[in-house]
N, C-alpha and C positions, 0 to 999 in steps of 0.2 A: 496637471492633475497628479495628486500624490500616488505613490506606488501602493497597491493593495497588498497587505500582509495577510495571507490566508490563515496563518497560525493564530493571529489575533482576531481576525474576522470570525473564525470558527473555533474559538478557544476550547469549547467542550469536546470538539472532535479530536484535537491534538493534545489533550491533557487527560490524565486519569489518576485516581488515587492508588495507594498501596493496598487497599482492600477492594473487593469486588463491588461494583456499583452498576446500576441500571441507567442507560441513556437511550434517547430516541434520536435517530438521524434520518433526515429527509433525503430527497434525491440530490445527487451531485454528479458532475461530469468528470471523467478521468481519461487520461491516456493509459492504455493497457497493452500488455504483451504477455503471451502465455508460453510456457515451456515445461520441460520435465528434466529433473536431474538434481544433483546434490546442491544444497544452498551454498553459494559462494564458489561453486565449481565453474568450469570453463563455459558451459552453455549459459548458466545463470549470469555470469559476468558479462558475456557478450550481449545478452538481452538487456541488461541494465544500461550498457553503453549504447544501445539503440534508443532507449526511452528518453534519456536525458537530452541528447542533442535536439530531438523533436520538441521537447518541452521548452527548451531555450529558443528554438526557432519560432514557436508559437508566441512566446513572450515578446520576441523582437517585433513580430508583425503587429501584435496588439499594442505594444508601446508606441509604434509609429502611428497608430490610430487614436492614441491618447488614453489608452487603457493599460497601464503598466501593472505588473504584479511580480511578487517574488515566487520563484519556483519552490514549492513546499517539499515535505519529506517523502521519501520512498515508502511504499506500502506493499504488502503481499497477501494474497489469498492462497491458502494451502489446502491440498487434499491428496488422497491416494485412491487408486482404482482397485480397491480391495475392501472386503468386509473386516479385515484385521485392523487393529489400531495402527496409526501412522508409525509409531516408534518400533513396531515389529516388522516394518517394511524397509528394505534397503533404501538408503537415502537417495541413491541414483534413480529410484522409481518414484520419488515424490513429484507431484504435479503442483504448478504454481501459476498464478497470474500476478504480475507486477503492475503496480498502479502509481501514477502521479496525479493528484487531484488538480483540476483546472478551475479557474474562476467562473462564475455564472455567465460572464460576458464572452467566454470562449465558445465558439460554435463549431460544429462538426465540419462545416465548409472550410473554416480557417485551417483546421488540422489537416484536412485532406489536401488543400492547396499548398500547404507548407511541406507536407511529407516528402513528395518527390524531389523537391528542391533541396531539402536537407540531406536526403539519402544520396543524391548525386554529389553534393558538396563534400560530404563526409566519406564518400565512397563506401557506404555501409548499406547493403540491401536489406538487412534486418529491420531497418527503420520502416520499410514498407509494410512490415507485419504489425506495426503499432496501430491500434484502433482507438477511436473515441467512443466511449460508452457512458451511458447514464446508469447509475446504480443507486438503489434505495435499500438500505439495510434495515430501517425501521427500529424496532425495539431491540436493544443489545445489552449484553453484560460485558463489562470490561475491567481491566486492571493494569496497573503499571508494573512491569517486570524490570527489576534492576539487577544487572549482572550479565554474565555471558549467555549466549543462546543455549548452551548445553545444560543450563540449570532451569530452563523454562518448564520442564514437566511438573515440578513442584508448584509453580505458579498456576499452571493450567489446572492442576488438581484442585486448587483453591476455588477457581472459577466454576469447575464442574460441581463441587460440593455446594456452592452458593446457588447455582442453577437448580439443583435437585431440591435443596431446602426451601426454595421459593416456588416450588411447583411448576417450574418452567422446563422447557426442553430446547435443545439446540436446533436452530432453524436456518442454518446457512453454514458457510465455510469459515474455517479458522482464519482470522484476520490479524495481521501484525502491522504496526506503524513504527518505523525505525527512527525514533527521535534522535538517537545518537549515531554518529558516524564511526564505525569500528576502526577506521584508519586513524582517527584523531583522538580517541579516548581509550583508556585501559578497560579491559573486559569487565572488571568488577563494578565499574561505574556506568556501564551502558544502560540506556533506558529504551524499553520497547513496550508499546501498548499492545496488549493481547485482547482481542474482542471476538465475541460470538453473537450473531443474531439469535434471538430466542422468541419462543411463542408460549 
């Protein structure tokens, strides 16, 4: 059986234009892990390193069952425990939920049965914190940001203007999909999808 490429299977999920656009996304399953702290900081990095081994562990089990897939891009949901805008809050107080999307044939039971084995093998107890969650974002507004993460505020402002002009309001968390790996590409060329559920 050919390997499932989630990026091609869900092309509208992993692509976005340079101008704000509306998309609708149904239910999907994810490996998730939550934390608080500076993006790219020590806690953040350790949680990422818990997420990926489990994703590849699930992939290995499913491949043995005849259902192989490519592990897709890292994603993040972001928020702050404050009424102030996020950019006015110290970065070490930012909250996040990191995500890796799973194929439809990945079941919670497979994730749970793989989790303890991978945690023991990798000697990483943080893997036990990873959950399998079903998330439905529904109607969203999104845009492709090109450049370093530090220049995202201008792109976010474009999204907010589009949301207001179309009589919509934000109905969920700030969502980012990291199309580019910052370790492999210069900051000016990095691609990040920025998405907000709306109503």
